N, C-alpha and C positions, 0 to 999 in steps of 0.2 A: 506686762500682759497687754496693756493698752497699746503699746508700740507695736507688738506682734500682731494684734487685731487690725490696726490701721494698715500695716504692711500687707496683710492677707487681703483686706478689702480693696486696696489699690491694685494689687496684682490681679484680682478677679475682674475689676472694672476694666483694666487694660486688656485682658483676654476677651472680654465681651465686646469691647470697642473694636478690637482687631477682627473678630468674627463678623461683626456687622459690616465693617469696611470690606472684608473679603466677599461677603454675599452681595454687597452693592456692586463691587467690581465684576463679579460673575454675571450679575444681571445686566450691567452695562455692556459686557461682551456679548451676551445673548441677544440683547436688543440690537447691538451693532451688527451682529451676525444675521439677525432676522432682517434688519433693514438692508443689509448687503444682499441677502438671498432674494428679498422682494425686488430690489433693484435689478439683480441679475435676471429674475423671472420677467421683469418688465422689459429688459433688453431682449430677452428671447421672444417675448410677445411682439415687440416691435419688429424684430427680425422676421418672424413668421408673417407679419402683416405685409412686409415688403415682398417676401418670397411668394406668398399667395397672390399678390397683385401681379407679379411677373407671370405666374403660371395661368392666371385666369384672364389676363388682359388680351386684347386683340393683337398686340404687338407680336410679330413672329419671332420664334426662337429657333436657333439651330438645334440639331439633334443632340450634340454633345453638351451644349449649354443647358438645354432642357433637362438632360439627365443629371447634370450637376445640381441644378436648382431643386429638382424633385428629390434627390437623395438628401440634400441638406434640409429640405422641408420635412421629410419623414423623420429625421433625427430630432429636429426642433419640436415637432408635434409630440413625439414620444416623451421628450424631456419635460415639456410643459404639463402633459397629462400626469406623468409620474410625480412631479413636484407638487401639484395641487392635491393629488390623492394622498401623498405623504403628509402634507400639512394638515389636511382634515383628519388624518389618523392620529395626530398628536393630541390625545385627550387632555393631557396635563397643561396644554397651552391652548385654551378655547379659541382665542382670536387669531391663531396662526393661519388656519384655513381660510378665513375671510380675507386676511391680508394677502395671501397668495392668490386668491381668486380675483382680487380687485383689478389687477392689470388685464386679466383675461376678459373681464366684463367691460372695463373702460375702453378697450381697443376693439370691442365687438368681434372677437375672434370666432364666436360661434357662427357668424355669418360667413367668415372666411372658410371655416371648415365645411360649411354647406356648399359654398361655391366650389371648393376643391372636389367635393363629392360629386356635384352635378357636372363639372367639367364642360362649361358652355363653349370654351374656346376650342377644345378638341386636342388633348394631349395624345401622345402615342399610347396605344392600348395597353402595352405592358407597363409603361410609366404610370398611367392613371390607375392601373390595377394596384400597384404598390402604394400609391398615395391614398387611394380610397380605403385600402385595408388598414392603414395606420389611422386614418380619420375615424373609421368605425370602431377600432380598438380603443381609441382615446375617448370617444363618446361613451362607450360601454364602461370604461374605467370611471369616468366622471359621474355617470348615473349611479354606479354602485357605491362610490366613495363619499359622495356629498350628501349631507343630511337634507331632509325634505324641507326644512325651514331656512336653509342657507340661501345666500344671495345667488350663488352660482346655479343651484338647482332651480330656483325661480327663473333665472335667466334662460336656462335650457328648455324649460317647459312652457315658456310664454310664447304667445303669438303663433300657434300652429307649427312651431319649429320642428318638433318631433314628427309631426305628420309629414312635413316636407322631407325629412331624412328618410322616413319609411317609404315615401312615394318615389324616391329617386331610383331610376332604372339604371342598373349597373350591368356591365358585361362580365360574367363570371367564368368565361372560358379559359382565361390565361392564369388564373390564380385559384387553386382548389380550396384555399382557405377563405376566399372572399365571401362566398355564399354562406358558410356557417357563421362568419362574423356578422354579416348583415342580418341573418336570422336571429342571432343572439341579441343584437340591439333591439330588434322589433319585439322579441320576447320580453326584454327588459321593460319596454314601454307597455306591453300588454299586462304585465304584472302590476303596474301602477293603477290600472283601471278598477273602479268600483262603482257602485250605484250612484254616488254623489258626483263623481267627476267624469262619468262616462261621456256626457254630452260635450265636455271640453275638448275631446279628441275627435269630435265629429264636426266637420266643416262643410255645411251644405252648399256653400258657394264655390267650392273647389271642384275641379274635374274628378278628383279622387277624394270624396268626402271622408272616407274612413280607411285610409291605406294600411293601417295597422292590421286590418283583416283582409281587405281585398288584394293587397300586394303579396301578403304572406301566403295565402292559400293558392297562389299561382304555382308554388313549388310544392305540389301535393305529395311528391315522393319523399320529401325530407321529414324525418321524425320530429324535428323542432316545429315544422309547419303544422303537423298534426297536433302536437302538444299545445301550440299557440292557439289553434282554432278551438280546441277544447277549453282553453283558458277563457276565451271570449264567450263561448257558448254558456259556460257556467255563470259568467257575469250577466247573461241575458235571461236567466231563469225566472226573474221576477216578472210576474204577469203585467205589472204596470208599464214595463218597457215594451211590451208586444205591440203597443199602438204607436210607438215612436218611429220616426223616419229611419233611425239607425237600425232598428230591427228589420224593417222592410228591406233595407239595403243588404243586410246580412243574409236574409232569406233569399233574395234574388241572386246574390253571388254564390250562395250555397248550391244552386242548381248546377252551375258549371263545375264547382269544386267537387261535389259528390259524383258527378259524371266522370271526372278525371280519376277519382279514387277507385270507382268501380272498373274503369278501363285498366287501371294499374293492377287491380286484383285479378282480372281475367288474363292479363298478360303473364302474371306469375303462374296462373293455372296452366297456361300454354307451355311455359318453361317446365313445369312439373311433368306435363305429358311427354314432352320431348325427351326429358331425362328418363322417364319411366320406360318409354319404348326402347331407348338405347341401353337400358340397364345401368345407367350412371347413378349409383346410389348416393354418392356424395352431393351431386348437384340436385338430385331429387329431394334429399333431406333439407337442403338449404332453401329451395323454393317453397317447400311445404311449410317450413317455419316462418318464412317471410309472409306468405299469404295468410297464415294464422295470425300474425301480428297485425295485418290490415283488418282482419275480422275483429280482433280485440279493440282496435281503434273505432271501428263502426259500432261495436257494442258500447263503447264509452259515450259515443254521440247519442245513442238511444237512451243511455242512462241519464243524460241531462234532462230528460223528461220535458222537452219542449215539443208539443204536439205537431205544430206546423213544420218544424225542422225535421222531426222524425218522419213525417209524411213524405217530404221530399227525398230523404235518404232511402226509405224503404221502396219508393217508386223507382228510383234509379237502380237500386240493387236488384230488383226483380226484372226490370226491363232491359238492363244493360248486361247483367252477369248471370243471374240464376236461371231464368227461363230460357234465354237463347243459347246458353253455353252448357250448363250442367244438365238441365232437364232435356234439352234437345239432344245432347250427346248420348244420354241414356235411352231416350225414346227411339231415335232414328237408328240406333245400332242394336235393336232388339234381335233375338236369336234368328228370326226369320228374315232379317234384313238382306241376307245374301240371296235368298230366293226371289226377292223383290227387285233385284238389280242394284242394290246399294253398294257403293264403292268402298272397299275397306280402306283405301288410301285417302279418304275424304279429309281435307286439311283443316276445315273449320269446326271439327268436333273432337272431343277428347275420347280417349279409350274408355270403355264402359267401367272397367275396374276403378280407374282414377276418378271418373265422374261420380260414382257412388261413394267413393272415399271422401271426396271434397264435399259432397252433399251432406254426408254424415258429420263431417268436421264442422261444417257451417251450422247444422242443426244443434250440435253439441256445444258450440261456442257462443252463438248469439243468444240474446235474451229479448227477442222481438216477437211477441205473439202474433202481430199482424203479418209479418213475413212468413212465419211458420204456417199460419192459417191459409195464406195465399198459395204456398207451395203444396200444402196438403190438398187444397181444392183443385189445383191444376192436375194432380195425379189421382185423386180418389173420388172424383165426382163422375157420374155417368154421362153428364153433358156439361158443356161450358159455353160461355159467350164466344162468338166467333173471333172477336178481336183478341181475347185472352189465349185461345188455342193457336192463333196465328203467331203469337210470340214464341211458342215452342217449335213451330214448324219452320218459320222463316230464319234466314241467316241473321246473326247478331247485328245490331245497329253498328255502323262504322264508328271508328274512333274519331273524335273531332280533330280537325286539322290544327286547332290551337294547342292540342295536347302535344303534338310533335314540335310546334314552334317554341313552346315553353321549354321542352326538353333540350332543344338546340341552344337555347340561351345559356344553359349551364354546361354545355358540352356533351349532352346526351346524343346518342346515335340511333334512337328508336326510329323505325320506319314502319309504314303500314304493313300489316301481316295478314294471316288467314281470317281474322275476325273483322277485317275492313273491306269485305266484299259487298256490303250493303249499298244502300242508296247514296251514291257519292254526289248527287246533284243537290241534296238538301243542305242548306247552310248550317253552321254550327249552332246557331240560335235555336233551330228546330230541335236539335239533339238535347240542348240544355233546358228547353221549356218543359213545363209540366203539362200533361194532357188534360183535356177538359174533364174527363172522368178517370180518376186514378184507378189503377188495376185493383188495389185492395178494396176500394169502394165498390167497384163493379162486381167483384166476386162476392162481397158481402150482400149486395142487393140481390144477386142471383141466388144466393143461399136462402134469403128470406122470401124469394118468389116475387120480388118487386122490380126485377130487371126488365126493362122494356125493349132491349135490343134483341138481335137474332142469336139463337143458340144452336149448337150442333153436337153430335155425338163426340164424346171425349175418347179419341183413339190413344191418348196417353195412358189411360187406364188399361186399354188392351195391351199396350206394350209392357206395362208393369206386371200384369197378370202373366204374360208370356215369359217374362224374366223369372217370376216365381215358379212357374211350372217347369222351367228348364234347369232347376237346381239339381245337380248331380255331382259325382266325384270330380268331373273335369272342371266345373265352375268353382268347386271348392278348392281344388288345387291352385287355380289362378287367383284365389283370394277374393273372388267376387261374391260368393254365397253369404258369408257373414256380413259383408258391407251392405249388400242389398237388403238383407233381413233387418239389420240394425237401422238402416235409413227408413224402412217401412214402419218399424216400431215407433220411431221418433215422430214420424208424420201422423200416425194414429194418435199418439199422445197429444200432439198439437191440436188435432181435430177435436179431441175430447175436451181439452182444457179451454178451447175456444167456444164450447157450448154447442157445436154443430153435431147433429145426429147423422151417423153414417147411413147412407141409403141401403136398404135391405138387399137390393140386387148386387151392390158393390160388396157388401159383407159376405154374401154367398160366394161370389167369385174369388175373393181373396181367401176366405176360409177354406174353400175347396183346394186352392193352390197350396196353402200351407199344410193341409192334411195330406196332400200328395207328397210334399217334401218329407213329412214325418214317416210316410209309408215306406220310403226307401232309406230308412235309418241305417241299414247295413252298408250303404254306400257313403254315408256322411259321418263326419267326426262328431263327437259329442259337443264340441264348441259351437258347431253350426246348429245342431239340434236344439241346444239351449237357447240360442237367439230366436229360433223358430217358435219355441214355446212362449218366449217373452212377447214376440210379435202377436201370437195368438191371444195372449192375455190382453194386450192393448186393443186388439180387434174386438174382443168381447166387451170390453169397457166402452168402446166407442159406439157399438151397435146395440147395446142393451137398453134401448128406450123405444117403447115402454118395457118395463121389467119382464123378462122372460123371452124377449125376441132373440137375444143372443143364443140362448139354449136351443130355441127352435131352428135357428139358422146354422149354427156351428156344430152341434152334436151329431146330426145324421151323417155328414161326410166324414167326421172324425171316427165315428163308430164303424162306418162301412170300410174305410181305407186303413185304419190303424187298429182300433180296439178288437174288432172281430177277427181279422186275419192273424194278428199277433197273438191273441189269447188262444186261438185254435192251434197255432204252431207250437206254442209253449206247452199247451196241454198234451199234445201228441208226443212231444219230446219227453215230458215228465212221465208219461205212462210207458214209454219205450224202455227207460232205464230204471235201475233200482239200486239198492245198497248205498255205497259211498256217493254215487252220483246224485241220488235223491237228497242225501244229507247236504251235499254242496248246494243243491237247488234251494233247500230251505234256508241255509245260511245266507246265500246271496239275496233271496227274497226279503228276509227280515232286515238285512242291512239296507237295502234300497227302500223298504217301507219306512224305516226309522228316519230317513233323510227328510229334510224340509225342502221339498222340490222347488219352491219359489226362490230359495236362496241360490239355486243353481242357474237361475234364468236371468241373471243380470246382463245388461247390455255391455259389450266390450268397451273399455276405456279408450280415450283418444290415443294414448300412448301405445296401447296394444294394436289399435287399428293402423297406426303409422308403421309399427314394426311389421304387421301383416302385409302392408302394401310394399314395403321395402324388400321383404323376403319373397314377394310374389308367390306366396303360398299361405296355407291356413295351418299354423301350428296348433297342436292339441292343448287343451287346458290342463293344468296340474290336477291330478286326481281323476282323470277321465277313465271311463270303463269301456271294455270292448266285449264282443261276443254275446253270450247269453246274459251277462249282467247288464249290458247296454239295452238289450231287448226288454228286460224286466223294468229298467228305469224308464224307458220310453212308454211302456204299457202303463205303469203306475202314473207317470206324468199325464198321459192322455186321460186316464180314468179319473184322476183327481180333478183335473181341469173340467171335465164334463160334469162330475158330481157337484162341483162348487157353483156352477152357474145356477142362478135362481130361476124358478119356474114361474109361469104366468099366474098360476093359481095362488101361490103364496110366496112370500119373500120380498125383500126390499132391495133397492139398488145398492150394490156393494162393489168395491174394487175387486179385481181378480185375485190380487195378493191376499186380501183379507179373507176372501171366500176359500181359497186353498188352505190357509192356515186353520180356519174354523173346521173345515172338513177333515183335515188330517188329525186334529185334536179330538174330533167327535167320534170317529170310527176306529175301533181297535183292529189290530192286524188279524186277518182271517186265521181261524184255528186256535187263537189264543184264549185259554180258559180263564175263569175267574180266579183260579187258585193263585196265579202269579201276582195279580193285583192285591189280593188279600194278604198273601205272605209278605210281599214287599212293604205294604203299609204297616203290618204288625211288627216285622223284624227290621227296624231301622238302625243303621250303625250308630252306636253310642247311646242309644235309648234303652234303659233297662226294661225287660219284659218278663212276665211270669211264664215259666216253662213247665212247672210241676215236676213230675217224675218221668218225663218223656225219655225214651231211650236215646243214648248219645254215644258217640265214638270219639275217644281221645286221640289226638294227633299233634304233631309238631308242625306248625305252619311256618314256612320259610318264604322269603321274598316280600315281606311286609315293609311298608314305608320305603319304597324305592329299592328293595332288595338288600337292605342293610340290617334288617332285624328278623328275629324269629321268636315265636311265642307258642306256648302250649295252649291249645284251644280244643273245643268240643264240636264235632260235626253233628248237627241235628237232622233227622230224616224229614225232608220236605217233599212236596209234590212237584214244585216248579222252580225252586230257588236253592242256591247253595248258601247255607247259613252256618257260620262258625262263630261260637260264643265263648266268652270267659265267664266264670261264676261271678255273681255279684257278692262282694264282701259284706254288704250291709243287710241283705235280705236272703233268707234261705228260699230255695226253689225259684230264684230269680237269676237272670243272666243278662249280660250286656253283649249284644251282637257286635262283632268286630268286622266281619265280612258278610255282606248280604248282596248276592248277585244272581241274576236270572240264569237258569241253566241253559236256556235256548241260545244264548249268545256266547257260550263257552266252547273252547276247543280242548279236548282231553288228549293228554300225551302219557304214554306208559311204555317205557323200555325202548322206545325208538323215536326218531324225530317226527315221523308221520303218525297221525292219529289212527288207531285201528278201528275196526268196526265196533259198533256199540255192543254187539253180542259177545265180543271177545275182550271186553275192557277189564275183566277180572281174572286173568290167568293165574295159575299157581306159581307163586314166587318161591324160589329155593334159596336165595341169598338175602341177607339183611339189607344190602344196598338196593335191592329191587323192590323193597316195600315202600315205594314212593309213587305218589300220583301227582302228575303235573297238569296244571290247567292254565290256559291262556285266556285272559279276560279282556276283551276289547272295551275301551272307554268305561272303566269301572266307576261305579258311583260311591264305593266305600272309601273313606279317607285313608284307610290303612293301605289301599292299593293304588289310589290315584294321586298321592302326594309323596314327596321325597325326592332326593337327588337322583335316584335311579331313573326317573322319567325325563331327566334332562339330557340324557345322552350317554349314561353309563360311566361318567367320570368318577374316578376314585375306586373302582371295583377291580379286584385282582383277576386278571384274565386266566391265570392258571387254575383258579377255582371253578371256572366255567368249563368243565370238561365232562366227557361221558364216562370217565373211568371210575367214578365213585361219587359219594355225596359232596355237594358243594356247600360252602358256607354262605354264599350269597348268590342266588340265582337271579341275576338281573337280565340275562340275555335270553331267557326262554328255553334253555337247554337243561333237560332233566338228568338226574343221575341214572346211569344205565349199568350194563353188565360190567363185571370186574376185569374183563380181558382187554380193555382199551388203554392205549398209551396216552397219558395225560398231555404230554407235550404235543403229540400228533393231533389230538382232538381239541386243542385249545382254540377258542373262537373269541373275537372281540366282543366286548360288552355293549352291543348296539341295541337300543330299544326297539321293540317290535311295533309294527304299524297296523292300523286298521282303518277302514274307510267309513267315515261318518259324515254325512252332509257334504260329501264331495271333497272333504279336507282330510289329509292324513292325520290321524290321532294316535297317540301312543297307547299301546296295550301293555298290560301288566301280566307277569307270569307268577303263579302261586304254586308252591310245592307243598304237598302234605306227606309227611313222613310218619309211618306207623311203627310201633314198637314190636309188633309180632304179626305173623301171617294172618291170624284170625281177624284182627281188627282191620287189616288191610283188605281182606276179602269182603268183609261185611260193608266197609265204606264203599268199595267199588260197586258192590251189588246195589246199595242204596242209590248211589248216583246214576248207575247205568239204567236201573229200572225207571227212575224218575225222568231222566232225560229221554229215554226211549218213549215213554208215554207222551212227553211234551212234543217230541219229534213227530210221532205218528199223528197227533192232533194237528200240528202245524201242516203236515203233509196233506191230511184230509181237507184242512181249510184252504190250502193253496189250490188243490184240485177243484174244490167247490167254487172258489173265487174265479178261477179261469173258466170254468164251465158257465158261470153266471155272466161273465163278460162276453164270452164267445156266443 
């Protein structure tokens, strides 16, 4: 035993010794390999040192020799960068990266790379472009791969080295990848900035103290340049930095940068106009998306919430783009411009449709209240400072010459265009400088009455009023009408949110123009009328100071142009016809009355506006109405708007939306008696109620719960509602309502698809199949009718059961059983749910069939429902006539 144990012990010791020796041997090989790799890297670094010396020295080189040296240098730089990055990535060998970086640091290769980038000797342009691209790529790799506490990282960030790299002027024309590489390196540097090290990248003794910003923003067109500028703006949000020289430098350079951005924005506006006039939808869509991207960038700058920076941007945006391009295009091309000798082929203005689209897109995208207030003031004040109005009248300021010089440096081909007809003698510095009194400050002082300069009549308001009064079918077909109205609504919103009270004379002029647009409702689509109502809402909210002024200003023209004529016309038509036509009138009126008018008056989305512009037409909204129904909707909208406005005697300031909702909830529909409310509150579905010994008619209700169930119920005689109950099993003389719906909203069907007159609703039936009464219930409130799979589209229902040839087992399609002489196959219809219009949105209707066991019950039930509905109908008809007479 002892001998076996000693043998096992010695065998284990031998294996352990062998494994230690194997590990030591592997370690020696790794060390030798690392030493060999470091030596190889040192050889590469030495080779690069000699190659860089040859390329940067004053000694002349032949073209072929220079090409060979440059090609080898590119390969060596790439291998060095990749080797060091790989070494720092070996986390299991912490010292490997430092060992690989040491030859790079010892031989001061960072200076060689900078010298190759600067190219003081002057290599051939294509050769230097390839070398510079590899140098930038290697610097980018090293900045990304090296830890912040490493020797190499400290070597790269010491002594303004990265500033020198960012400040190097390169020729980007021969290599399309060179500019993105340079921008990427500068962005890498910008991401290193923070509050603590910000001043380490600012060298006041250099001609370019902060090239990370000043050089990058020269390439205003590049998305990386915009992202990089935002990166720096966010680092400057601390108020403690606002007094530092670095902030003053950024503020000064932002004047030229923002000028270039606004010139680029209006350049894409011009591209959009050219494509729009030519009917090129693809290019139009592309230009519109790009200009919106620029607006989003401008919005991000405003979101940095640096007041002095925002002041510069909003001034440039107003003076370079909005006032002289958008507003001028809309104002100068007013409908009467042709009679004033205005040339339709004017090249420095946009088409009016596109101008109003771009204005609406700008107002919907930006979040700058100062810009909105200034634009609203330029269009909605009765008088303006002469300098402000001159911005709208004069040609746009020319594009700075430096704008085209910078474009040429990256191979751009932009040339002066239609917007460059201004003062060509003024130097670029004048275009970049801020005025002594910014436009926003001048307009605010004018609004407060403290402006000391000269003022004049605002003919921009005259042009806006003329545009509003010109709304008709032709402007709607061109897509102009909704764009104009939506822009006006957003301007009024901006005016109200800025706390400025609209002048009473301006409110009268705009309100009269909007009333005129509503008065020609028969020429306009509902999509246009809805935006007109929303604009009228915003006008009332902006003008109702003091309380009651909006009512005094807006109601008279609305009553004169819309309410009185429309009510008189509808009343005359109501008295002319009778019978089924009057019943249709009542049905349409109560459907429109039940709608929440304010929910129909939303401004169109930017996506819909873009589709409208691309189609060069005004598509109608889903659920829109025409004919008499549209007349009723316009009448009710105008009446509710007028009734909701507070009076001067009593009332408090309120938003138009809140006023409309309160008015709609407070006043019942004309002709509606108290019986409906009493019966609806007493007989609620699912709530047991005492009915005593009231007479009732037994029937079989089909079409419950989506058309899949039937149940024996009892019909109770009511004055204004249809009530079907089942007996309560727990209490005698009590019942549980299953269906409780108002009679005024129902459509009766008996024996034919179309509803007969009310007087003939109970004919004598001779067949058992005809003892069925079908009712269509729009938007039912009873769970037995409003829930279930049948409302989802009729899935799972047998189509052959939906015939007119006999009783159906599941009536989900709204087709009642009819006479026996019909072929089931020929009369089969798909189980499609029926629709009704509520609040402008198609809602599913439910069909209920009541089957009676004998003719007597059938006749009694028809008589009960016919008499009750006839009384409700006559009351509603009298109420409708009284309402129209009151309004007229």
